[in-house]
C-alpha positions in Angstrom: 103.9 -139.9 -148.7 104.2 -138.8 -152.3 101.7 -141.0 -154.0 99.0 -140.0 -156.4 96.0 -138.1 -155.1 92.8 -140.0 -155.6 89.4 -139.3 -154.1 87.5 -142.6 -153.7 83.9 -142.4 -154.8 82.4 -143.6 -151.6 85.2 -142.8 -149.2 85.4 -146.4 -148.1 89.2 -146.6 -147.7 91.0 -144.2 -145.4 94.2 -142.5 -146.5 96.1 -144.2 -143.7 95.0 -147.6 -144.9 96.0 -146.7 -148.5 99.5 -145.6 -147.3 99.9 -148.8 -145.3 98.8 -150.9 -148.3 101.3 -149.0 -150.6 104.1 -149.8 -148.2 103.2 -153.5 -147.8 102.7 -154.0 -151.6 106.0 -152.2 -152.3 107.8 -154.4 -149.8 106.3 -157.6 -151.1 106.9 -156.9 -154.7 110.2 -155.0 -154.3 108.7 -151.8 -155.7 109.2 -148.2 -154.7 106.2 -146.3 -153.2 105.4 -144.5 -156.5 105.1 -147.7 -158.5 103.3 -149.5 -155.7 100.8 -146.6 -155.6 100.3 -146.7 -159.3 99.6 -150.5 -159.1 97.0 -150.0 -156.3 95.2 -147.2 -158.2 95.2 -149.3 -161.4 93.4 -152.0 -159.4 91.3 -149.5 -157.4 88.0 -151.2 -157.8 89.5 -154.5 -156.5 91.1 -152.7 -153.6 87.8 -151.1 -152.6 86.0 -154.4 -152.8 88.7 -156.1 -150.7 88.5 -153.4 -148.0 84.7 -153.7 -147.9 85.0 -157.4 -147.4 88.1 -157.7 -145.2 88.5 -154.3 -143.5 92.1 -154.9 -142.4 95.2 -153.9 -144.4 96.9 -157.2 -143.8 94.0 -159.2 -145.2 93.6 -156.8 -148.2 97.3 -157.1 -148.9 97.2 -160.9 -148.9 94.1 -161.1 -151.2 95.4 -158.4 -153.5 98.7 -160.2 -154.0 96.8 -163.4 -154.8 94.6 -161.5 -157.4 97.7 -159.9 -159.0 99.5 -163.3 -159.1 96.5 -165.0 -160.6 96.1 -162.2 -163.2 99.7 -162.2 -164.3 100.0 -166.0 -164.3 97.0 -166.1 -166.7 98.7 -163.6 -169.0 102.0 -165.5 -169.0 100.3 -168.9 -169.5 98.1 -167.7 -172.4 101.1 -166.4 -174.4 
């Protein structure tokens, strides 16, 4: 996979899980892997917290999409 290289501070998220999450987010939001990767690393603290809490890529994907949706709805509604 050709996504950005990032060394998590505590090593809490495996590279395999990151790759799976990139593919799932890309598919859900109709993004290519590079853009999905950038989005995940932009929200890295949230991703780490979600993996600590939920452990599974499927659950992290679901909760991350809800967070992203809530964040962008807030921006649109406030304008």
